[in-house]
RODO-2510 file (C-alpha; in nm, 4 decimals, decimal comma):
residues 300
     n   res          X          Y          Z
     1     x     0,0000     0,0000     0,0000
     2     x     0,1804     0,3118    -0,1224
     3     x    -0,0276     0,5435     0,0916
     4     x     0,0759     0,3552     0,4048
     5     x     0,4419     0,4235     0,3286
     6     x     0,3700     0,7897     0,2576
     7     x     0,1709     0,8204     0,5799
     8     x     0,4494     0,6768     0,7968
     9     x     0,7062     0,8984     0,6214
    10     x     0,4992     1,2075     0,6931
    11     x     0,4374     1,1013     1,0535
    12     x     0,8034     1,0223     1,1234
    13     x     0,9384     1,3317     0,9454
    14     x     0,6877     1,6011     1,0369
    15     x     0,4000     1,5085     1,2644
    16     x     0,5694     1,3170     1,5454
    17     x     0,8621     1,5604     1,5968
    18     x     0,6211     1,8567     1,5950
    19     x     0,3797     1,6882     1,8352
    20     x     0,6427     1,6976     2,1094
    21     x     0,6289     2,0786     2,1230
    22     x     0,4793     2,2640     2,4172
    23     x     0,2652     2,4647     2,1729
    24     x     0,0857     2,1510     2,0602
    25     x     0,0255     2,0380     2,4159
    26     x    -0,1007     2,3753     2,5363
    27     x    -0,3196     2,4650     2,2373
    28     x    -0,4427     2,1254     2,1143
    29     x    -0,4044     1,8313     2,3497
    30     x    -0,4852     2,0022     2,6803
    31     x    -0,8075     2,1651     2,5525
    32     x    -0,9154     1,8313     2,4030
    33     x    -0,8452     1,6440     2,7265
    34     x    -1,0417     1,8979     2,9311
    35     x    -1,3423     1,8819     2,6982
    36     x    -1,3452     1,5014     2,6749
    37     x    -1,3263     1,4705     3,0540
    38     x    -1,6237     1,7055     3,0910
    39     x    -1,8239     1,5161     2,8267
    40     x    -1,7583     1,1815     2,9962
    41     x    -1,8339     1,3186     3,3426
    42     x    -2,1685     1,4465     3,2202
    43     x    -2,2826     1,1723     2,9837
    44     x    -2,1042     0,8432     3,0618
    45     x    -2,2064     0,6341     3,3609
    46     x    -1,9661     0,4153     3,5577
    47     x    -1,5993     0,3257     3,5227
    48     x    -1,6092    -0,0209     3,3633
    49     x    -1,6692     0,1000     3,0119
    50     x    -1,5115     0,0058     2,6789
    51     x    -1,3628     0,2702     2,4496
    52     x    -1,2480     0,2679     2,0881
    53     x    -0,9648     0,5164     2,0248
    54     x    -0,9122     0,5849     1,6530
    55     x    -0,5856     0,7421     1,5408
    56     x    -0,3737     0,7224     1,8565
    57     x    -0,0473     0,7085     1,6622
    58     x     0,2559     0,6046     1,8678
    59     x     0,1805     0,8326     2,1664
    60     x    -0,1985     0,8241     2,2360
    61     x    -0,2138     1,1978     2,3208
    62     x    -0,5537     1,1769     2,4907
    63     x    -0,3944     0,9656     2,7641
    64     x    -0,0736     1,1642     2,8014
    65     x    -0,0174     1,5015     2,9607
    66     x    -0,2120     1,6644     3,2417
    67     x    -0,4121     1,5103     3,5242
    68     x    -0,7213     1,4922     3,3038
    69     x    -0,5596     1,1961     3,1251
    70     x    -0,5818     0,9875     3,4407
    71     x    -0,9428     1,0918     3,4915
    72     x    -1,0306     0,9885     3,1353
    73     x    -0,8562     0,6501     3,1348
    74     x    -1,0027     0,5724     3,4755
    75     x    -1,3474     0,5486     3,3155
    76     x    -1,2498     0,2496     3,1027
    77     x    -1,1639    -0,1094     3,1824
    78     x    -1,0840    -0,1750     2,8158
    79     x    -0,9489     0,0467     2,5381
    80     x    -0,9340    -0,0692     2,1748
    81     x    -0,6733     0,1172     1,9688
    82     x    -0,7245     0,1478     1,5912
    83     x    -0,4660     0,2919     1,3550
    84     x    -0,3363     0,2265     1,0051
    85     x     0,0160     0,1626     1,1334
    86     x     0,0821    -0,1571     1,3258
    87     x     0,4177    -0,0118     1,4332
    88     x     0,2515     0,2868     1,6019
    89     x    -0,0151     0,0721     1,7625
    90     x     0,2362    -0,1592     1,9251
    91     x     0,4388     0,1333     2,0598
    92     x     0,1289     0,3015     2,1980
    93     x     0,0027    -0,0189     2,3566
    94     x     0,3361    -0,0866     2,5263
    95     x     0,3530     0,2655     2,6713
    96     x    -0,0063     0,2599     2,7951
    97     x     0,0233    -0,0857     2,9529
    98     x     0,3240     0,0307     3,1516
    99     x     0,1395     0,3404     3,2730
   100     x    -0,2151     0,2110     3,3303
   101     x    -0,2132    -0,1316     3,4955
   102     x    -0,5892    -0,1579     3,5501
   103     x    -0,6950    -0,1134     3,1872
   104     x    -0,6816    -0,3740     2,9113
   105     x    -0,5466    -0,2476     2,5785
   106     x    -0,6217    -0,4202     2,2481
   107     x    -0,4900    -0,3123     1,9068
   108     x    -0,6253    -0,3538     1,5528
   109     x    -0,4434    -0,2179     1,2454
   110     x    -0,7258    -0,0704     1,0423
   111     x    -0,7812     0,1792     0,7598
   112     x    -1,0806     0,3898     0,8582
   113     x    -1,1203     0,5121     0,4979
   114     x    -1,1653     0,1560     0,3627
   115     x    -0,8998     0,2196     0,0983
   116     x    -1,0195     0,5635    -0,0109
   117     x    -0,6995     0,7228     0,1249
   118     x    -0,4936     0,5067    -0,1075
   119     x    -0,7179     0,6002    -0,4009
   120     x    -0,6703     0,9679    -0,3130
   121     x    -0,2945     0,9144    -0,2982
   122     x    -0,3009     0,7669    -0,6479
   123     x    -0,5107     1,0598    -0,7734
   124     x    -0,2551     1,3031    -0,6304
   125     x     0,0160     1,1129    -0,8146
   126     x    -0,1999     1,1542    -1,1243
   127     x    -0,2114     1,5323    -1,0655
   128     x     0,1666     1,5410    -1,0119
   129     x     0,2015     1,4069    -1,3643
   130     x     0,0213     1,7274    -1,4741
   131     x    -0,3115     1,5668    -1,5514
   132     x    -0,5445     1,7695    -1,3353
   133     x    -0,8849     1,7135    -1,4919
   134     x    -1,1143     1,8055    -1,2022
   135     x    -1,4332     1,6475    -1,3395
   136     x    -1,2687     1,3151    -1,4124
   137     x    -1,1048     1,2982    -1,0695
   138     x    -1,4284     1,3852    -0,8867
   139     x    -1,6023     1,1079    -1,0785
   140     x    -1,3295     0,8666    -0,9707
   141     x    -1,3666     0,9666    -0,6041
   142     x    -1,7456     0,9309    -0,6239
   143     x    -1,7144     0,5875    -0,7804
   144     x    -1,4720     0,4669    -0,5136
   145     x    -1,6842     0,6191    -0,2374
   146     x    -1,9953     0,4384    -0,3573
   147     x    -1,7937     0,1183    -0,3570
   148     x    -1,6731     0,1506     0,0019
   149     x    -2,0081     0,2514     0,1514
   150     x    -2,1730    -0,0494    -0,0100
   151     x    -1,9154    -0,2928     0,1248
   152     x    -1,9686    -0,4779     0,4493
   153     x    -1,8413    -0,2873     0,7496
   154     x    -1,5279    -0,4800     0,8366
   155     x    -1,4743    -0,2693     1,1470
   156     x    -1,8173    -0,3596     1,2796
   157     x    -1,7464    -0,7249     1,2046
   158     x    -1,4235    -0,7071     1,4067
   159     x    -1,5887    -0,5439     1,7078
   160     x    -1,9402    -0,6918     1,6891
   161     x    -1,8942    -0,8836     2,0149
   162     x    -1,7813    -0,5742     2,2050
   163     x    -2,0148    -0,3367     2,3871
   164     x    -1,8634    -0,0035     2,2903
   165     x    -1,9577     0,2822     2,5204
   166     x    -1,7381     0,5549     2,3719
   167     x    -1,5788     0,5917     2,0276
   168     x    -1,3226     0,8690     1,9906
   169     x    -1,1384     0,9862     1,6795
   170     x    -0,8459     1,2240     1,7131
   171     x    -0,7541     1,4396     1,4118
   172     x    -0,8292     1,1564     1,1707
   173     x    -1,1353     1,2728     0,9748
   174     x    -0,9401     1,5325     0,7747
   175     x    -0,5889     1,3993     0,8277
   176     x    -0,5823     1,1060     0,5864
   177     x    -0,5280     1,3244     0,2787
   178     x    -0,2405     1,5252     0,4289
   179     x     0,0414     1,2748     0,3580
   180     x    -0,0634     1,2826    -0,0082
   181     x    -0,0415     1,6641    -0,0096
   182     x     0,3037     1,6286     0,1454
   183     x     0,3961     1,3942    -0,1393
   184     x     0,2721     1,6483    -0,3937
   185     x     0,4795     1,9306    -0,2461
   186     x     0,7927     1,7173    -0,2226
   187     x     0,7638     1,6326    -0,5896
   188     x     0,6558     1,9694    -0,7304
   189     x     0,8259     2,2092    -0,4847
   190     x     0,5129     2,4213    -0,4919
   191     x     0,2289     2,4834    -0,2445
   192     x    -0,0587     2,2416    -0,2746
   193     x    -0,3098     2,5255    -0,2376
   194     x    -0,1724     2,6978    -0,5490
   195     x    -0,3172     2,4088    -0,7481
   196     x    -0,6899     2,4841    -0,7409
   197     x    -0,7792     2,1426    -0,8776
   198     x    -0,5885     1,9669    -0,5990
   199     x    -0,7212     2,2008    -0,3295
   200     x    -1,0834     2,1472    -0,4359
   201     x    -1,0391     1,7709    -0,4653
   202     x    -0,8781     1,7506    -0,1204
   203     x    -1,1777     1,9342     0,0311
   204     x    -1,4214     1,7087    -0,1501
   205     x    -1,2282     1,4035    -0,0315
   206     x    -1,2449     1,5342     0,3270
   207     x    -1,6237     1,5751     0,2959
   208     x    -1,6586     1,2110     0,1980
   209     x    -1,4159     1,0628     0,4511
   210     x    -1,5441     1,2666     0,7474
   211     x    -1,9062     1,1670     0,6796
   212     x    -1,8234     0,8019     0,6222
   213     x    -1,6002     0,7941     0,9299
   214     x    -1,8619     0,9440     1,1613
   215     x    -2,1372     0,7098     1,0454
   216     x    -1,9068     0,4115     1,0972
   217     x    -1,8285     0,5292     1,4503
   218     x    -2,1952     0,5765     1,5312
   219     x    -2,2660     0,2198     1,4197
   220     x    -1,9960     0,0916     1,6563
   221     x    -2,1344     0,2226     1,9833
   222     x    -2,4170     0,0693     2,1809
   223     x    -2,7491     0,2447     2,2358
   224     x    -2,6842     0,5573     2,4467
   225     x    -2,3145     0,5263     2,3619
   226     x    -2,1072     0,8355     2,2849
   227     x    -1,9134     0,9360     1,9736
   228     x    -1,6620     1,2205     1,9619
   229     x    -1,4584     1,3412     1,6658
   230     x    -1,1834     1,6026     1,6795
   231     x    -1,0845     1,7482     1,3441
   232     x    -0,9327     2,0606     1,1954
   233     x    -1,1752     2,2970     1,0217
   234     x    -0,9494     2,5695     0,8839
   235     x    -0,5817     2,6122     0,8158
   236     x    -0,4665     2,9659     0,8935
   237     x    -0,1214     3,0558     0,7619
   238     x     0,0583     3,3251     0,9554
   239     x     0,2293     3,4921     0,6595
   240     x     0,0429     3,7967     0,5306
   241     x     0,0008     3,6666     0,1767
   242     x    -0,1747     3,3482     0,2847
   243     x    -0,5500     3,3241     0,3143
   244     x    -0,7474     3,0943     0,5410
   245     x    -0,8041     2,7523     0,3858
   246     x    -1,1180     2,5602     0,4740
   247     x    -1,0693     2,1837     0,4855
   248     x    -1,4261     2,1114     0,3682
   249     x    -1,5832     2,2050     0,0368
   250     x    -1,9337     2,3045     0,1422
   251     x    -1,9698     2,3617     0,5125
   252     x    -1,8759     2,1174     0,7845
   253     x    -2,0463     1,7764     0,7511
   254     x    -1,9767     1,6967     1,1181
   255     x    -2,1655     1,9992     1,2457
   256     x    -2,5046     1,9006     1,1089
   257     x    -2,5260     1,5247     1,1104
   258     x    -2,8255     1,3901     0,9172
   259     x    -2,8462     1,0592     1,1010
   260     x    -3,0097     0,9463     1,4227
   261     x    -2,7854     1,1020     1,6855
   262     x    -2,8214     1,3590     1,9613
   263     x    -2,5788     1,6475     1,9596
   264     x    -2,4390     1,6917     2,3099
   265     x    -2,1314     1,9124     2,2642
   266     x    -1,9629     2,1251     1,9969
   267     x    -1,6559     2,3432     2,0328
   268     x    -1,5178     2,5018     1,7146
   269     x    -1,2879     2,7515     1,8830
   270     x    -0,9798     2,5451     1,9601
   271     x    -0,6871     2,7300     1,7983
   272     x    -0,4050     2,4825     1,7543
   273     x    -0,0692     2,6609     1,7219
   274     x     0,1356     2,4766     1,4613
   275     x     0,3852     2,7564     1,3970
   276     x     0,6875     2,5303     1,4023
   277     x     0,9146     2,6388     1,1138
   278     x     1,0944     2,3780     0,9052
   279     x     1,4034     2,5272     0,7416
   280     x     1,5381     2,2146     0,5772
   281     x     1,3079     2,2248     0,2722
   282     x     1,0205     2,4211     0,1256
   283     x     0,6876     2,2592     0,1958
   284     x     0,3871     2,4874     0,2061
   285     x     0,1792     2,2497     0,4136
   286     x     0,4259     2,2843     0,6986
   287     x     0,4864     2,6577     0,6785
   288     x     0,3969     2,8213     1,0121
   289     x     0,0214     2,8104     1,0580
   290     x    -0,2661     2,7714     1,2992
   291     x    -0,5564     2,5312     1,2758
   292     x    -0,9071     2,6056     1,3896
   293     x    -1,0181     2,2759     1,5386
   294     x    -1,3654     2,1432     1,6040
   295     x    -1,4613     1,8922     1,8726
   296     x    -1,7975     1,7246     1,8161
   297     x    -1,9762     1,4855     2,0503
   298     x    -2,2990     1,2957     1,9905
   299     x    -2,4933     1,0275     2,1712
   300     x    -2,6617     0,7468     1,9870
***
């Protein structure tokens, strides 16, 4: 899977080193931890629950950091970790088992996009070869999307014997296309957002993946179970000549869910400071910028 290689390269080169910064902890992880603790305190009963954590990477940020991490993990007797990378899952599991002795941790390597991320990667490679026919590419995405939503839900099949009380996704819904944008900029040495075709297709892809991802999560949890997704909404470059880039094409599909779910919490004012400057090479996607982040919680 070419996308898998690209994703690990991006994570190892950019994401993981940056995630160690105090800025990330103070402006992204701490606000998330505080909000998730408050949601669980208000809407989740007991402390013998089962949680699915999607996108923990190698460090499981929700469970690392301030005292709220201990309060969150204390609500669960079992945590199921899902990520594309088996390497990251094993590292995260080992760290968590050493820290939290009273919680069982189970890992499943899993692609939450059901292969759509790899299709998007191949389409970006197609654009790199200077064939940026928007209409054709949109048709290809639509065709692949119809295929994946009509397939059996392999994730549900894996977890069908589990009673899931809380499903949580951390910066996954709009992340899966980013390694492909990174690939584009490495190859072209130009900002991805200067290519209108690529920018529009990335937004359209995010629309599809975020919707599909949420509906899958909602199907995982038991009746009265909780679902929470954290995702970036806008990319705000700090240089004066850069405009704000929305990550969705037509509003935010996570804000107005058209399925049977009760909205219990929304916060769209988390400003994640990602102004780490990389001087080793020009990559527009990692120029200093902020993200406006949304945290959405629903009960089934």
